[in-house]
N, C-alpha and C positions, 0 to 999 in steps of 0.2 A: 577181477570183475566184481563189482559190488553185488552182494546178495540182496534180492528184493523180497521182502515179506509183503504178500499181496492183500493187505488190509484184512477184511473179515473172511477171506476165502478159506476153504478147507484145503486148497491146493498148496503144497509147500512152495517156497520161493525158488527162484532160479539158483543154480549152483554157482560156485566160485571157480573161475578158471585158474586152478592151482598149477603149480609147477609139474606135478605128477600127471594131471590131465593133459597139459600141453605136451609133455614128453610122449604120452601115449598117442596123441594125434600125430606128432612128428613121425613116430614109428609106423603109423598106419599109412600116411600119405607121402612121407619124405619131406625133409626140411625145405626143399626147393618149391614146394607148393604152398608154403606158409609165408605170409608177410606180417612181421611183428614190429617193424620200425616205423619211422615217420611217414613212409609211403601209405600207411593206412588212411592218412588224411584225404587222399584222393577218392576214398570210398565212403566218406562221411556225409556227402550231400547228393541230392538229385536236383531236378529243376524246380523243386519247391523252395530251394535255397534256405534250408534249415539244416544245421550241422549236428550230427551225432557220431562221435568217433567210435568205431568198433574196437573191441579188444584185440581182434585178430582178423586177418583176411586170408581166406583159403582160395587158391586157384587150382582146382583139380584138373587132371588131364584125361581121366577115364570115368565112366559111369560107376564102376565099382568103388572108386574112391569117394564119390558122392554118397553111395550107399553106406560106406564105412563111416563117413562123417556123420550121417544122420543117426546111425546106431550109437556112435560115440556121444552125440549130443543128447540122446535120450538117457544114456547111462548117467551122464553128469548133469543133466538138466541145464544145458547151455543153449541159449537161443541162437538160431541160425536165420539170417536174412538173405534170401537169394537176390542177386543183382545181375542185370543185363548190362545195358549201356548207360543207365542212370539218367534217362531222358524224361522220366515220368514227372507229372505235374502235381501229383497228390501225395507224395511222400511214401509211396509203396516200397521203395528200396532203402528207406532210412532205418538204421539199426537202433531203434528207439529204446531197446533194452540192452544195448551194448552187445556183447557176445561176439559171434562170428558172422562176418559177411562172406557169403559164398559167391564168388565172382565166376561167371560162366564165360568169361572173355576168351578162354582157350578153346571153347567148343564152337568153332567158327567155320566149319567145313560144309560146303554143299556136297552131299554124299552121292546124289544121283539126280539127273533130269531125264525123265522118261517121256519122249514125245508121243509114243503110241498110247500109253495109258494117261497121258497128260497129268503127270504128278512130278513133284520135286520132293526129295528127301533131304532135310537140312538139320544141322545142329542149331541150338538156340542162340548162339552168339553171332550168327550170320546177319549182316546189316541188310535191312529191307531193300535199299536201293541196289546193293550188290546182287541180291537175288533177282531183282527185276531185270537188271542188265544181262545177267547170265541166261535167264530163260528167254528173254527177247532175242538174244543171239541165236536161239534155236527155233524162232518163230512162235514162241509161246508167251503167255501173258499172266502175270500175278497181280491182280488189281489193287489190293489194299495198299493205300498210300498215305499214311499219317504225315503231317507236316514235317515231322522229324525223320522222314524216311531215309535221309542221307546219314543219319547217326543212330537211329533206334534199331534194336535187333529183333529178330523174329520171335525169340522166346518171350521178350517183354511185350511185343505186340499181341501175342496169344494170351499171355497172363492178364493183360488189360482189355482184351477184345478191342484192339485199336481200330479206329475208323479212318477218316480222311475224306478229302473232296470227292473221291469216286464212290463213296458209300451210296450216293443217291441212286446210281444204276447198279452197282455191283455188291452192295452190302458190306458189312464189317468183316474183320478177320475171321470170325467164327464160321462164316459161310465157306471158307476156303481151307479149313482144317479137316482132313480125313481121319488121321490117326496120330496119337501122341505116345511116346515113351516117357514115362514119368517115374521119378523116385518119390515114393510116398514118405510121409513124415517119419515112419518107423524104420525106414531104410530099405524097404522092399522096392523092387523095380517092377513096374507093371506096364503093359501095352493096352491102351484104351482106344476104342474105335477100330475101324477096318480100313484097308487100303482101297477098297472098291467104292463106287458111288452109292451103292445101296448096302444096307446091313441093319437088321432090326432085332438081333438076338440080344436080349438082356437090356438093362438100363443103359442109357447113353452117358456113361461116366466121363467120357471125353468132354462133353459139353459142360459138365459140372466144373471141370478144371479150367476150361477157357473162361477168362474173366474173373477168376478167383484170386487174382493179384498175388500169386505165390504163397497163398496160405494153406492150400490143400495138397500141393505137390510141386516138385521141381522138374520142369520140362527139360528133357535131355535129347530128344529127337522129335521131329515133326514130319509127317507126310502131308503135303499141301496139294490142293487141287489147282490145276492150271486150265487155261482155255487158249484157243488160238489167238495170236496177236492181231488186233485190229489192223486192217490194211492202212488206214489213214486216221489222223486226228486233226481236228481244227479247233482253235481257241478264239472265242469272241469276248470282247469287253463292251458291255452295254452301259451307257451313261444315262442316269436318271436325274430329274430335278429334285426328287425326294425319295426317302426310303419306302414310303407307303406305295408309291407307284411301282417301285422295283419289286416289292414283295408280292404284288398282285400277279406277277408272272406265273407263280406256282398254280394258281387257280386257272389261269388261261391255258396252261399246258395240260391240265387234267382232261382226259378223254381225247386228246389229239393224237396219241400214239408217239409223241415226241418224248424221248427220255434222254436228256443230256447225261454224259458220263460224269459231269461235274456241274454244280450250280451253287456258286459261292457269292457271298455278299460282303460289302463293307459299308457301314453306315457313315453318316456325315463326319462324326468325330474320328473314326479310324481312318477314313479317307484323308482327312486333313493331315494326319501324322505321316502319311506315305506319299503325298502328292509329289514331293520333290524327287522321290526315288523312282517314280513311274517312267517307263521308257517312252512317254508321249506327254504332250501338253493337254490338260483337261480344261474346258471352259469353266469360268467361275460359277455358271449356272448348274454345273454338275455337283450334286450333293450326295449322291450314292452311286455305287457301281455294282454290277453283277459280272462275275467272271464265269463264263460258261465254256464247256467243252463238249464236243460231239465226236464220236468215233464210229468206225465201221468201214464199209467198202468205199473205195475211192469214187465209184460211180454214184453212190447214194449220198455222199457227203455234201455236195453242192445243194441238193434239194433239202437235206436236213438243216443246213446252215441258213438257207433262205427262209424256211418255215419258222425256224427259231427266231431269226431276226424280225420276221413279221409279227410274231407274238410279242416280242419286246417292244416294238413300235406301237402296237395296239395297247400295251400296258402303260405307254407314256414315255418311252425312251427318247432321249434327245438325239442319240446317235448310236450306231453299232459299229465298232471297229473290229476288224478281223486281223489277227496276228499272222503275218506272212512269214513263214520260215521258222525253223526250230529255235533259233536264237531268241527271237522276239517272244515266242511262246514261253520259253524258259524264263526270260526276264520278267514277264508278267506273273508267272507262278512264284518266282522268287520274292516278288513284292508281297504276295499273299502269305507265303511261308514266313516272311520276316516280321510280320505284324507283332507277334508276341515279343520278339527281341527288340523291336523298335519302341514298343510301349514301355518295356522295362527300362530302356535307356532314357526315355522322356520324362519319367516320373521317379520320385524317390522311393515309393513303395507301390507294389502291384500285387493284386490277388486275381488270379486267372481261374474262372469257373467255366463250366460247360453244360449249362442246363439245356433241356429239350422241352419244347412246347409244341402243341399242334400247329401246323404251318399257318393256319388261319388266325393264330393268336400272336404271331411274332411281332407284328407292329405294335399291338397293344402292350405286349410284354416289354419291349424296349422303351416305349414311351413312358410307361409307369416306372421302369427301372431308372431311367434318367431323372424322373421327378424325385424318386427316393434318394438318389445320389445327390442331386442338387440340394435337397432338404437337409442332408447330412454334411454338406460342404465337401463332397467328394465327387470325382469325375467317374462316370460310367460310360463305357463305349462298348459296342458290339460288332462282331464280324463272325463269319463262319459259314455253316452249311444250310443255305436257305431251303434246299430241296427236302431235307428231312427234319427241319425245325431245330437243329442243333446250334445253339448260340454260344459262342465264346464271349461271355460277358465279363468284362474286366473292371474291377474296382481299383481306382488309381488315386494317389495322393502325392502332392509335392512336398509333404512334410514327413521327416524321419521320426522314428521313435515308437515305443510301445503304446503310449496313449492313443496315437493316431491309428496304429494297427488295430487296437481294440475297437475303435470306431468303425474301421473297415470291416472287421469280422462281424460286427453286429449287423451292418448293412448286408453282408453276404447272406446271413441268416434270413433276412427279410426278402432278399432276392430268391432264395430257395423256396420260401413259403409262397411267394408270388407264382413261381413256376408250377408248384404243386396245385395251387388254387385254380390254375388254368388247365389242369389235366396233364401236366408234364412230369418230368423227373429231375432230380438234382444233378445227375451226371449222365452224359451220353457217351463219353469217350475216356475221360481222364481217370475215372474210377474213384473209389472211396479213399483208399490208402489210410493215412492218419489225418488227412486234412479235412475230410468231410464227416468224420465220426459223430460230432455233436448233433448232426442233423439227420442221421439215418432213421431215427425213430419217427421223424415227421413223415417219412414215406413208407416205411415198412411197419405194419401193425405188430403188436407184441407176440401173437401166436406164430407168425411167420419169422419174426426175429429169433424166437426160441428154437424153432425148427432148424434154422440155418446155423445157429450156434451148436445145436446137437450134431449136425453133420461135421462141423469142425472138431468137436470133442471126440467123435467116433474115429476120425482119421488121425487125429493128433492129440491123444489124451494128455500128454505132457506139455502141450502148447509150446513146443520148441520151434516150430516153423513159422517164421515171419510174424512174431507176436506184435501186438500193438497196432494191428491193422484191421480194417473192416469192422467187426463187431467187438474187437478186443481193445479196451481203452489203453492208451500209452502208459508207460512207466511213470511213477511219481516224479514230478519235475518236468517230464517231457511235454505235458500238456501246456505248461507255461511257455516253454521254449517254442512250441509250435503256434502259440497264440490261441490255443483252444480253451484257455481258462477265461475267455473274454465274454462268454455267454453263459452266465451261471445257471440260468433256468434250464439250459440244455445240458450242460456238463453235470449238473446234479442228477439228471435222469440217466446219464450214460453209465453203463457198467461193463466190466470186461467179461470174458467167457467164463470165469470162475465165480462170478457173482459179486465181485467187489464193487461197491459204490464209490465213484470217484469223488 
């Protein structure tokens, strides 16, 4: 592995993966846990679709092996990048400094489902949907449902504080984590949080790790909160003549006591992409749709559905369709989940962002975003979580190549600035990773930036755990490959944790 001198930093560069260091790791973990051949290529990408080949992949089988790996990494100053299922959209699992990818693929057991205390104890490699099915079979419910729930793992969901359509009613992953077992950057293993619903002793370090994108610790076990499985669920598709009418539903719901378990939107451009895949024919006058879901007791569901439908009609809906049967419901949700995949296939280049704005500014935001895109010769479309203002805003181009991607990245920066000007944030679900680094300073003031960097330095003084993410600028050359050299006025301001100016 190439040794990196970190510019003007006082920190020494990362070490070289020498034959002696590699042999030491083999003796610690066993050769069966190391991947040194071409199979490493499978760990070079996540859904950001940028490739960084690790020097080595490690697939441990026990927590103590992870502790040994981190102690070894600190001795030799070798960077370690934790990886779950690789479904992230911000590059959080990319080994931008090379080194070791730590795959948690083998930590895939559901250790316990406790119906009395309503908790599940799981390892980080358990797939979200597998956990949901397992607890539902016991009459229990785990609500967090990112669109990648059939492929993303619980550890990654926790590291990113993943959301999903049900956030509107049930909140993000954070609200469902009671306790974590974590291997810290120095190789110590710690239990953070408690298994009970209440606990106020000491600082809540569990919540510090949730959403830290694998930079503060490696999750090895989680105790998750469950609730009773709703007796019934009903899905509605509301058709609107325009997005402004559709978005007005949120204001109409305020104060009614109606809280859908999901409230998703597709604007005109995203709807046009998936019309052909919908399990029903939409009239040409339909230019926006809302996908709504209500859950609860069977007895209350008819009244909830009728009241929700009445609110939709009052907002200007052309029609409200109710999905009868589980198969049609699932087909509707599959259309929603497929939007990211469909847009990627329809355009040569795609940048997927996930800003959040106050719900009463969504229409203004998307309108202005389209104008900015049209002015740059790029396509901007939006879909996502209407109920909490989380917009999956996509910047798309039919043209390949780096010059076009530069133009797209510049537009992304303007879209971030627009969200912040409306009182929003640059990310609601996807996280920072290495994709949003040039723009962090737009949202976080210098004093808070330094405070958060100090937390990282305290826990990881050698900066070996998932470097090049969050506040740590990627390795020399990595920024160009990520397309982050495209906004010089921002990259000039960016600095890594050691103080190096990029």
